[in-house]
C-alpha positions in Angstrom: 0.2 -0.1 -0.2 1.3 3.4 -1.3 0.4 6.9 0.3 -0.6 9.9 -1.9 2.2 11.9 -2.9 0.8 14.8 -0.6 0.4 12.7 2.6 3.9 12.8 3.0 4.1 16.5 3.3 4.3 19.0 6.3 1.2 20.4 5.6 -0.7 18.4 3.3 -3.7 20.4 1.8 -6.5 18.8 -0.6 -4.1 18.8 -4.0 -0.6 18.4 -2.3 0.9 20.5 0.0 -0.2 24.1 1.8 1.2 26.9 0.3 3.7 28.9 3.1 0.9 32.1 3.7 -1.7 29.2 4.8 0.8 27.0 6.2 1.7 30.5 8.7 -2.0 31.3 9.0 -2.2 27.5 10.3 0.5 27.5 12.4 -0.5 31.1 14.2 -3.7 29.9 14.7 -2.8 26.8 16.9 -0.6 28.2 19.1 -1.8 32.2 19.4 -3.4 31.2 22.9 0.1 29.9 24.5 3.0 31.7 22.3 0.9 35.0 20.5 3.9 36.5 18.5 4.9 32.7 17.3 5.0 32.4 13.7 6.4 29.4 11.2 9.8 31.7 10.7 9.9 32.0 14.3 9.9 28.4 15.1 12.7 27.9 12.2 14.9 30.1 14.3 14.6 28.6 17.3 15.1 24.8 16.1 18.0 25.8 13.9 19.4 27.8 17.0 19.1 24.3 19.4 20.5 22.6 16.6 23.4 24.9 17.0 23.4 24.5 21.0 23.3 20.6 20.4 26.2 20.7 18.5 25.2 20.4 15.3 27.8 22.1 12.2 26.6 25.3 10.8 27.4 23.5 7.5 24.8 20.5 8.1 22.7 23.1 9.5 23.0 25.3 6.2 21.7 22.1 4.7 19.0 21.4 6.3 17.8 25.1 6.5 17.8 24.6 2.5 20.3 27.5 2.2 22.8 28.0 -0.7 26.0 29.3 1.3 26.7 29.3 5.0 27.3 32.8 5.1 23.2 33.2 4.5 22.5 30.4 7.6 25.2 32.8 9.6 23.1 36.1 9.2 19.6 34.2 9.5 20.7 33.3 13.0 22.8 36.2 13.9 20.8 38.3 16.5 18.6 35.6 17.7 18.9 34.4 20.9 16.2 35.9 23.0 14.1 32.4 22.7 10.9 31.3 24.1 11.2 33.9 26.6 10.6 37.0 24.3 7.1 36.1 23.1 5.6 35.1 26.5 
């Protein structure tokens, strides 16, 4: 038994994956009572920071995030050390 192609998406929709905007709206709606300022972008930053704190090297993290350059990853993470406490 093989799953439909869209079943492997993180944010599946009726006809494939959700757009970035639609996924963002669903995430914001789901977490707004706990983390009112959270967004998909914020979760992405948090995951990246946690990976660095856990010892993941920047090259691996850059590849995981889909960045074409390690310098992009460095810029992306710069100044993002406030974490969850900045949202509460």
